[in-house]
LUMKE-715872 format. One record per residue (C-alpha): residue in three letters; x, y, z. Coordinates in steps of 0.05 Angstrom, whole numbers. Layout:
% LUMKE-715872
<r type="ALA" east="X" north="Y" up="Z"/>
...
END
This chain:
% LUMKE-715872
<r type="MET" east="-600" north="-776" up="2459"/>
<r type="THR" east="-671" north="-754" up="2442"/>
<r type="ALA" east="-694" north="-682" up="2440"/>
<r type="THR" east="-737" north="-693" up="2502"/>
<r type="THR" east="-681" north="-725" up="2541"/>
<r type="THR" east="-636" north="-668" up="2521"/>
<r type="ALA" east="-686" north="-616" up="2546"/>
<r type="LEU" east="-694" north="-652" up="2613"/>
<r type="SER" east="-619" north="-660" up="2622"/>
<r type="LEU" east="-609" north="-585" up="2613"/>
<r type="VAL" east="-651" north="-568" up="2674"/>
<r type="GLY" east="-640" north="-633" up="2713"/>
<r type="ASP" east="-566" north="-647" up="2705"/>
<r type="GLU" east="-536" north="-648" up="2774"/>
<r type="GLN" east="-476" north="-605" up="2755"/>
<r type="VAL" east="-521" north="-554" up="2722"/>
<r type="LEU" east="-566" north="-549" up="2783"/>
<r type="ARG" east="-507" north="-544" up="2831"/>
<r type="THR" east="-476" north="-489" up="2791"/>
<r type="ALA" east="-543" north="-452" up="2786"/>
<r type="ALA" east="-553" north="-456" up="2862"/>
<r type="LEU" east="-482" north="-429" up="2872"/>
<r type="LEU" east="-497" north="-368" up="2828"/>
<r type="ARG" east="-567" north="-353" up="2855"/>
<r type="PRO" east="-576" north="-390" up="2921"/>
<r type="ASP" east="-643" north="-359" up="2938"/>
<r type="ASP" east="-678" north="-381" up="2874"/>
<r type="ASP" east="-706" north="-445" up="2845"/>
<r type="PRO" east="-644" north="-476" up="2812"/>
<r type="ALA" east="-687" north="-507" up="2756"/>
<r type="VAL" east="-712" north="-438" up="2737"/>
<r type="VAL" east="-642" north="-409" up="2739"/>
<r type="ALA" east="-616" north="-467" up="2698"/>
<r type="ALA" east="-671" north="-460" up="2648"/>
<r type="ARG" east="-657" north="-385" up="2639"/>
<r type="ALA" east="-583" north="-399" up="2630"/>
<r type="ALA" east="-601" north="-455" up="2580"/>
<r type="TRP" east="-643" north="-407" up="2539"/>
<r type="SER" east="-585" north="-357" up="2540"/>
<r type="ALA" east="-540" north="-411" up="2510"/>
<r type="LEU" east="-592" north="-437" up="2461"/>
<r type="VAL" east="-617" north="-375" up="2426"/>
<r type="GLU" east="-588" north="-314" up="2393"/>
<r type="PRO" east="-606" north="-246" up="2423"/>
<r type="GLY" east="-675" north="-221" up="2406"/>
<r type="ASP" east="-705" north="-289" up="2387"/>
<r type="GLY" east="-779" north="-272" up="2386"/>
<r type="VAL" east="-802" north="-344" up="2382"/>
<r type="ALA" east="-765" north="-361" up="2446"/>
<r type="GLY" east="-792" north="-299" up="2480"/>
<r type="ALA" east="-864" north="-315" up="2461"/>
<r type="LEU" east="-857" north="-387" up="2483"/>
<r type="ILE" east="-827" north="-369" up="2550"/>
<r type="ALA" east="-881" north="-316" up="2561"/>
<r type="ALA" east="-934" north="-369" up="2548"/>
<r type="CYS" east="-905" north="-427" up="2587"/>
<r type="GLY" east="-850" north="-403" up="2634"/>
<r type="PRO" east="-776" north="-419" up="2622"/>
<r type="VAL" east="-774" north="-490" up="2648"/>
<r type="HIS" east="-835" north="-517" up="2612"/>
<r type="ALA" east="-820" north="-476" up="2550"/>
<r type="LEU" east="-752" north="-510" up="2547"/>
<r type="GLU" east="-782" north="-579" up="2550"/>
<r type="LEU" east="-833" north="-562" up="2496"/>
<r type="ALA" east="-781" north="-529" up="2451"/>
<r type="LEU" east="-735" north="-589" up="2448"/>
<r type="SER" east="-787" north="-643" up="2443"/>
<r type="ASP" east="-811" north="-660" up="2373"/>
<r type="SER" east="-874" north="-694" up="2399"/>
<r type="ALA" east="-897" north="-639" up="2447"/>
<r type="ALA" east="-958" north="-597" up="2431"/>
<r type="LEU" east="-938" north="-525" up="2430"/>
<r type="PRO" east="-984" north="-467" up="2447"/>
<r type="ASP" east="-1009" north="-426" up="2388"/>
<r type="LEU" east="-955" north="-375" up="2374"/>
<r type="GLY" east="-984" north="-353" up="2307"/>
<r type="ASP" east="-935" north="-386" up="2260"/>
<r type="PRO" east="-923" north="-462" up="2265"/>
<r type="ARG" east="-867" north="-457" up="2212"/>
<r type="ALA" east="-830" north="-406" up="2254"/>
<r type="VAL" east="-830" north="-454" up="2313"/>
<r type="SER" east="-806" north="-511" up="2271"/>
<r type="GLU" east="-749" north="-468" up="2244"/>
<r type="ALA" east="-732" north="-445" up="2314"/>
<r type="ARG" east="-727" north="-515" up="2339"/>
<r type="ALA" east="-678" north="-531" up="2284"/>
<r type="ARG" east="-635" north="-473" up="2307"/>
<r type="TRP" east="-638" north="-490" up="2381"/>
<r type="LEU" east="-628" north="-565" up="2382"/>
<r type="PRO" east="-555" north="-567" up="2361"/>
<r type="ARG" east="-538" north="-523" up="2420"/>
<r type="ALA" east="-576" north="-563" up="2472"/>
<r type="HIS" east="-518" north="-590" up="2513"/>
<r type="PRO" east="-513" north="-588" up="2590"/>
<r type="GLY" east="-440" north="-569" up="2583"/>
<r type="ALA" east="-459" north="-504" up="2550"/>
<r type="VAL" east="-505" north="-487" up="2608"/>
<r type="VAL" east="-452" north="-503" up="2659"/>
<r type="ASP" east="-402" north="-461" up="2621"/>
<r type="ALA" east="-450" north="-402" up="2621"/>
<r type="LEU" east="-463" north="-407" up="2696"/>
<r type="ARG" east="-392" north="-422" up="2716"/>
<r type="GLY" east="-363" north="-369" up="2671"/>
<r type="CYS" east="-408" north="-318" up="2704"/>
<r type="HIS" east="-387" north="-340" up="2774"/>
<r type="GLU" east="-312" north="-342" up="2757"/>
<r type="VAL" east="-309" north="-269" up="2734"/>
<r type="GLY" east="-352" north="-244" up="2791"/>
<r type="ALA" east="-410" north="-226" up="2746"/>
<r type="ARG" east="-484" north="-229" up="2764"/>
<r type="MET" east="-540" north="-264" up="2728"/>
<r type="LEU" east="-600" north="-217" up="2725"/>
<r type="LEU" east="-670" north="-244" up="2712"/>
<r type="PRO" east="-736" north="-209" up="2696"/>
<r type="GLY" east="-767" north="-188" up="2762"/>
<r type="ASP" east="-701" north="-173" up="2796"/>
<r type="PRO" east="-697" north="-103" up="2828"/>
<r type="GLU" east="-638" north="-87" up="2782"/>
<r type="TRP" east="-675" north="-109" up="2719"/>
<r type="PRO" east="-689" north="-48" up="2674"/>
<r type="ASP" east="-764" north="-46" up="2667"/>
<r type="MET" east="-761" north="-8" up="2602"/>
<r type="LEU" east="-733" north="-70" up="2568"/>
<r type="GLU" east="-803" north="-100" up="2573"/>
<r type="ASP" east="-824" north="-52" up="2517"/>
<r type="LEU" east="-786" north="-99" up="2470"/>
<r type="GLY" east="-841" north="-150" up="2480"/>
<r type="PRO" east="-822" north="-221" up="2458"/>
<r type="HIS" east="-754" north="-193" up="2435"/>
<r type="ALA" east="-735" north="-172" up="2505"/>
<r type="PRO" east="-673" north="-206" up="2534"/>
<r type="LEU" east="-686" north="-271" up="2571"/>
<r type="VAL" east="-628" north="-260" up="2619"/>
<r type="LEU" east="-574" north="-208" up="2629"/>
<r type="TRP" east="-503" north="-221" up="2651"/>
<r type="ALA" east="-473" north="-161" up="2688"/>
<r type="ARG" east="-407" north="-140" up="2719"/>
<r type="GLY" east="-402" north="-79" up="2764"/>
<r type="GLU" east="-461" north="-46" up="2797"/>
<r type="PRO" east="-525" north="-73" up="2765"/>
<r type="ASP" east="-570" north="-26" up="2804"/>
<r type="THR" east="-544" north="29" up="2759"/>
<r type="LEU" east="-594" north="3" up="2707"/>
<r type="GLY" east="-652" north="21" up="2753"/>
<r type="ALA" east="-633" north="94" up="2754"/>
<r type="ALA" east="-690" north="144" up="2741"/>
<r type="ARG" east="-652" north="181" up="2686"/>
<r type="THR" east="-614" north="147" up="2632"/>
<r type="VAL" east="-593" north="172" up="2564"/>
<r type="SER" east="-563" north="131" up="2507"/>
<r type="ILE" east="-507" north="165" up="2469"/>
<r type="VAL" east="-481" north="131" up="2407"/>
<r type="GLY" east="-443" north="145" up="2344"/>
<r type="ALA" east="-389" north="127" up="2295"/>
<r type="ARG" east="-328" north="85" up="2313"/>
<r type="ALA" east="-287" north="125" up="2263"/>
<r type="ALA" east="-305" north="189" up="2298"/>
<r type="THR" east="-274" north="257" up="2283"/>
<r type="PRO" east="-243" north="301" up="2337"/>
<r type="TYR" east="-305" north="345" up="2331"/>
<r type="GLY" east="-352" north="285" up="2344"/>
<r type="GLU" east="-312" north="260" up="2404"/>
<r type="SER" east="-310" north="330" up="2434"/>
<r type="VAL" east="-385" north="339" up="2428"/>
<r type="ALA" east="-398" north="269" up="2456"/>
<r type="ALA" east="-353" north="284" up="2515"/>
<r type="GLU" east="-386" north="351" up="2529"/>
<r type="LEU" east="-456" north="323" up="2527"/>
<r type="ALA" east="-441" north="260" up="2568"/>
<r type="GLY" east="-400" north="298" up="2620"/>
<r type="ASP" east="-454" north="351" up="2630"/>
<r type="LEU" east="-509" north="299" up="2635"/>
<r type="ALA" east="-470" north="254" up="2682"/>
<r type="ALA" east="-454" north="312" up="2727"/>
<r type="ASP" east="-527" north="319" up="2747"/>
<r type="GLY" east="-536" north="244" up="2758"/>
<r type="THR" east="-560" north="222" up="2689"/>
<r type="VAL" east="-533" north="153" up="2673"/>
<r type="VAL" east="-499" north="152" up="2605"/>
<r type="VAL" east="-510" north="88" up="2565"/>
<r type="SER" east="-470" north="67" up="2505"/>
<r type="GLY" east="-438" north="6" up="2470"/>
<r type="GLY" east="-365" north="8" up="2494"/>
<r type="ALA" east="-338" north="15" up="2423"/>
<r type="TYR" east="-283" north="61" up="2398"/>
<r type="GLY" east="-300" north="131" up="2377"/>
<r type="ILE" east="-364" north="163" up="2403"/>
<r type="ASP" east="-381" north="108" up="2452"/>
<r type="GLY" east="-313" north="110" up="2485"/>
<r type="ALA" east="-315" north="186" up="2489"/>
<r type="ALA" east="-384" north="185" up="2522"/>
<r type="HIS" east="-363" north="132" up="2573"/>
<r type="ARG" east="-298" north="167" up="2592"/>
<r type="ALA" east="-331" north="235" up="2600"/>
<r type="ALA" east="-385" north="206" up="2645"/>
<r type="LEU" east="-332" north="174" up="2689"/>
<r type="GLY" east="-292" north="238" up="2689"/>
<r type="ALA" east="-353" north="276" up="2715"/>
<r type="GLY" east="-359" north="226" up="2773"/>
<r type="GLY" east="-423" north="195" up="2743"/>
<r type="PRO" east="-439" north="122" up="2729"/>
<r type="THR" east="-442" north="95" up="2659"/>
<r type="VAL" east="-467" north="30" up="2628"/>
<r type="ALA" east="-435" north="-7" up="2570"/>
<r type="PHE" east="-476" north="-59" up="2532"/>
<r type="LEU" east="-431" north="-110" up="2498"/>
<r type="ALA" east="-444" north="-155" up="2439"/>
<r type="GLY" east="-403" north="-212" up="2469"/>
<r type="GLY" east="-394" north="-242" up="2538"/>
<r type="VAL" east="-377" north="-197" up="2597"/>
<r type="ASP" east="-316" north="-240" up="2611"/>
<r type="ARG" east="-279" north="-212" up="2551"/>
<r type="SER" east="-261" north="-140" up="2533"/>
<r type="TYR" east="-281" north="-122" up="2463"/>
<r type="PRO" east="-251" north="-82" up="2434"/>
<r type="ILE" east="-188" north="-104" up="2471"/>
<r type="GLY" east="-162" north="-33" up="2470"/>
<r type="HIS" east="-218" north="-14" up="2518"/>
<r type="GLN" east="-199" north="-63" up="2572"/>
<r type="GLN" east="-178" north="-9" up="2621"/>
<r type="LEU" east="-241" north="31" up="2604"/>
<r type="PHE" east="-284" north="-28" up="2621"/>
<r type="ASP" east="-247" north="-38" up="2686"/>
<r type="ARG" east="-263" north="35" up="2704"/>
<r type="ILE" east="-336" north="27" up="2683"/>
<r type="ARG" east="-344" north="-34" up="2729"/>
<r type="ARG" east="-321" north="4" up="2791"/>
<r type="SER" east="-381" north="52" up="2791"/>
<r type="GLY" east="-426" north="29" up="2733"/>
<r type="THR" east="-442" north="-33" up="2694"/>
<r type="VAL" east="-415" north="-75" up="2637"/>
<r type="ILE" east="-472" north="-119" up="2612"/>
<r type="SER" east="-493" north="-168" up="2558"/>
<r type="GLU" east="-548" north="-217" up="2542"/>
<r type="VAL" east="-496" north="-265" up="2513"/>
<r type="PRO" east="-466" north="-312" up="2564"/>
<r type="CYS" east="-393" north="-312" up="2583"/>
<r type="GLY" east="-350" north="-339" up="2527"/>
<r type="GLY" east="-397" north="-312" up="2473"/>
<r type="ALA" east="-364" north="-279" up="2414"/>
<r type="PRO" east="-383" north="-209" up="2392"/>
<r type="THR" east="-409" north="-224" up="2322"/>
<r type="LYS" east="-437" north="-173" up="2273"/>
<r type="TRP" east="-508" north="-199" up="2285"/>
<r type="ARG" east="-501" north="-192" up="2359"/>
<r type="PHE" east="-477" north="-119" up="2353"/>
<r type="LEU" east="-542" north="-103" up="2315"/>
<r type="GLN" east="-584" north="-139" up="2367"/>
<r type="ARG" east="-546" north="-106" up="2423"/>
<r type="ASN" east="-567" north="-38" up="2396"/>
<r type="ARG" east="-640" north="-51" up="2412"/>
<r type="LEU" east="-621" north="-56" up="2487"/>
<r type="ILE" east="-583" north="9" up="2485"/>
<r type="ALA" east="-644" north="44" up="2453"/>
<r type="ALA" east="-693" north="11" up="2502"/>
<r type="VAL" east="-660" north="30" up="2567"/>
<r type="GLY" east="-651" north="104" up="2551"/>
<r type="LEU" east="-705" north="157" up="2562"/>
<r type="ALA" east="-676" north="185" up="2498"/>
<r type="THR" east="-624" north="166" up="2447"/>
<r type="VAL" east="-574" north="216" up="2419"/>
<r type="VAL" east="-533" north="202" up="2356"/>
<r type="VAL" east="-472" north="247" up="2358"/>
<r type="GLU" east="-437" north="228" up="2293"/>
<r type="ALA" east="-454" north="175" up="2242"/>
<r type="GLY" east="-439" north="159" up="2170"/>
<r type="TRP" east="-493" north="147" up="2119"/>
<r type="ARG" east="-495" north="72" up="2134"/>
<r type="SER" east="-470" north="74" up="2206"/>
<r type="GLY" east="-493" north="20" up="2255"/>
<r type="SER" east="-514" north="78" up="2299"/>
<r type="LEU" east="-573" north="88" up="2252"/>
<r type="ASN" east="-595" north="18" up="2273"/>
<r type="THR" east="-597" north="41" up="2345"/>
<r type="ALA" east="-635" north="103" up="2324"/>
<r type="GLY" east="-686" north="59" up="2286"/>
<r type="HIS" east="-698" north="17" up="2349"/>
<r type="ALA" east="-708" north="81" up="2391"/>
<r type="SER" east="-758" north="107" up="2341"/>
<r type="SER" east="-797" north="42" up="2338"/>
<r type="LEU" east="-801" north="41" up="2414"/>
<r type="GLY" east="-827" north="112" up="2417"/>
<r type="ARG" east="-765" north="139" up="2451"/>
<r type="PRO" east="-744" north="211" up="2436"/>
<r type="LEU" east="-689" north="214" up="2385"/>
<r type="GLY" east="-637" north="268" up="2380"/>
<r type="ALA" east="-581" north="280" up="2330"/>
<r type="VAL" east="-522" north="327" up="2332"/>
<r type="PRO" east="-510" north="367" up="2266"/>
<r type="GLY" east="-441" north="370" up="2237"/>
<r type="PRO" east="-406" north="403" up="2178"/>
<r type="VAL" east="-446" north="391" up="2114"/>
<r type="THR" east="-380" north="370" up="2081"/>
<r type="SER" east="-366" north="316" up="2134"/>
<r type="ALA" east="-383" north="244" up="2115"/>
<r type="ALA" east="-381" north="227" up="2189"/>
<r type="SER" east="-442" north="270" up="2200"/>
<r type="ALA" east="-483" north="248" up="2139"/>
<r type="GLY" east="-522" north="197" up="2181"/>
<r type="CYS" east="-541" north="250" up="2232"/>
<r type="HIS" east="-565" north="297" up="2177"/>
<r type="ARG" east="-604" north="239" up="2148"/>
<r type="LEU" east="-639" north="228" up="2216"/>
<r type="LEU" east="-656" north="301" up="2220"/>
<r type="ARG" east="-684" north="304" up="2150"/>
<r type="GLU" east="-718" north="235" up="2143"/>
<r type="PHE" east="-733" north="208" up="2212"/>
<r type="ASP" east="-758" north="267" up="2253"/>
<r type="ALA" east="-698" north="268" up="2299"/>
<r type="VAL" east="-691" north="331" up="2341"/>
<r type="CYS" east="-629" north="374" up="2332"/>
<r type="VAL" east="-590" north="377" up="2397"/>
<r type="THR" east="-526" north="414" up="2411"/>
<r type="THR" east="-523" north="419" up="2487"/>
<r type="ALA" east="-538" north="375" up="2547"/>
<r type="GLU" east="-597" north="420" up="2564"/>
<r type="GLU" east="-628" north="406" up="2495"/>
<r type="VAL" east="-617" north="331" up="2507"/>
<r type="ARG" east="-655" north="336" up="2574"/>
<r type="GLU" east="-712" north="370" up="2537"/>
<r type="LEU" east="-721" north="308" up="2496"/>
<r type="TRP" east="-753" north="272" up="2555"/>
<r type="GLY" east="-780" north="334" up="2590"/>
<r type="GLY" east="-722" north="338" up="2639"/>
<r type="GLY" east="-698" north="408" up="2623"/>
<r type="GLY" east="-682" north="455" up="2680"/>
<r type="GLY" east="-695" north="528" up="2691"/>
<r type="SER" east="-766" north="525" up="2717"/>
<r type="SER" east="-803" north="502" up="2778"/>
<r type="SER" east="-838" north="436" up="2783"/>
<r type="ALA" east="-906" north="471" up="2783"/>
<r type="GLY" east="-887" north="510" up="2721"/>
<r type="ALA" east="-863" north="446" up="2687"/>
<r type="SER" east="-927" north="410" up="2704"/>
<r type="ALA" east="-968" north="467" up="2675"/>
<r type="ALA" east="-928" north="467" up="2612"/>
<r type="ASP" east="-930" north="391" up="2602"/>
<r type="PRO" east="-1002" north="363" up="2598"/>
<r type="ASP" east="-975" north="292" up="2604"/>
<r type="ARG" east="-945" north="308" up="2673"/>
<r type="ARG" east="-1010" north="340" up="2695"/>
<r type="ARG" east="-1050" north="280" up="2671"/>
<r type="LEU" east="-1004" north="231" up="2707"/>
<r type="LEU" east="-1005" north="271" up="2772"/>
<r type="ASP" east="-1081" north="273" up="2770"/>
<r type="ALA" east="-1084" north="197" up="2762"/>
<r type="LEU" east="-1038" north="182" up="2821"/>
<r type="SER" east="-1065" north="168" up="2890"/>
<r type="GLY" east="-1035" north="191" up="2955"/>
<r type="ARG" east="-1056" north="125" up="2989"/>
<r type="THR" east="-1063" north="69" up="2939"/>
<r type="PRO" east="-1001" north="48" up="2901"/>
<r type="LEU" east="-1010" north="41" up="2826"/>
<r type="SER" east="-966" north="5" up="2777"/>
<r type="PRO" east="-939" north="39" up="2714"/>
<r type="GLU" east="-984" north="-6" up="2673"/>
<r type="GLU" east="-1046" north="16" up="2712"/>
<r type="LEU" east="-1026" north="89" up="2706"/>
<r type="ALA" east="-1017" north="81" up="2632"/>
<r type="ARG" east="-1087" north="51" up="2627"/>
<r type="ARG" east="-1117" north="108" up="2668"/>
<r type="THR" east="-1082" north="164" up="2632"/>
<r type="GLY" east="-1081" north="137" up="2562"/>
<r type="LEU" east="-1006" north="153" up="2557"/>
<r type="PRO" east="-955" north="104" up="2528"/>
<r type="LEU" east="-924" north="60" up="2581"/>
<r type="GLU" east="-853" north="83" up="2567"/>
<r type="ARG" east="-877" north="156" up="2574"/>
<r type="VAL" east="-909" north="140" up="2641"/>
<r type="ARG" east="-844" north="107" up="2666"/>
<r type="GLY" east="-801" north="165" up="2643"/>
<r type="LEU" east="-847" north="216" up="2677"/>
<r type="LEU" east="-850" north="176" up="2742"/>
<r type="GLY" east="-773" north="177" up="2743"/>
<r type="MET" east="-771" north="252" up="2736"/>
<r type="LEU" east="-827" north="264" up="2786"/>
<r type="GLY" east="-791" north="218" up="2836"/>
<r type="LEU" east="-728" north="259" up="2830"/>
<r type="GLU" east="-771" north="322" up="2844"/>
<r type="GLY" east="-800" north="288" up="2906"/>
<r type="ARG" east="-870" north="290" up="2879"/>
<r type="VAL" east="-881" north="215" up="2876"/>
<r type="GLN" east="-856" north="155" up="2916"/>
<r type="ARG" east="-841" north="85" up="2892"/>
<r type="THR" east="-860" north="26" up="2937"/>
<r type="GLU" east="-859" north="-49" up="2927"/>
<r type="ALA" east="-932" north="-46" up="2908"/>
<r type="GLY" east="-928" north="13" up="2860"/>
<r type="TRP" east="-926" north="89" up="2857"/>
<r type="THR" east="-961" north="140" up="2902"/>
<r type="ALA" east="-966" north="216" up="2902"/>
<r type="GLN" east="-924" north="250" up="2955"/>
<r type="THR" east="-967" north="313" up="2959"/>
<r type="LYS" east="-1035" north="334" up="2936"/>
<r type="VAL" east="-1031" north="374" up="2873"/>
END
């Protein structure tokens, strides 16, 4: 079978198309099949695949990617494309695409694509490294919440760390903030359980498929999360949670939060990887201090000393990371925050404007505009429509 034939079979195979139509009956099955194929072909965060799809669309990009004779658009590095093709081609089997789609359907999961109402817009800040598709179980609209905070930390957490994580997550969830974490033992699990205990939704990003519970000891926790929140992954059902995928998963946790808080972390903790992603995306970064004699807090102290993390000890201080602190009126908050004032001045009461247009008009970073719009929406000062955002009142 040639590379070109393989590419065509992935989107044209009758069983693939039938399964795609079953999963998303209102969409073009070829596009659904192509997205599922990409999910099976590439590892999370593959920037070559992301750039190719952005340039050509998922279906045509797939045909180009698996055809040795096709002329590719200029992606800046021909060698990178050649190496990517070598990675993708061994995985180009219709059966893998069918398994991804069927596995999703069998466990009652949903396949989320860019442009869906439930798709987290802040993931687009990852550029070509943004996920190509998300597989979700539970309530995917949780991801579209106006306020989300990512709370991460060590698996081998101390009682101190788990207590602080629970206090922060519980207080934040009680006022409607969605707590995002990675579903692992230690700090992650404490944050998820506290959010659920406060009656708030929580989101767990997994490194493997959503059809399996990893770690297995958190199976009941994942069941609880799915009832009111979301368990989500960019790896299709059946995918194993490898070390590489854990590191790539961290970029999603950092991207969807208005801020990232590291509660407890060792000197080389994987949580520092999440913190690095948050910093590179321009997201506010907080760290909880611990005893200077505790190895479990050495990573947090490192973030405070070397990476300009903000010291946080309470939920109120976490809210302040994204300008969501309480205790003052909306007018007072607007006066104190020039970014809010600038955004409100740019909004129109009649003409809807997209976050991208507002970022252009204000000169503010896009992620800052999105975060402020979410907060202003909760205050009733702006309204979101299908066409964009408008001001509710003249200010």
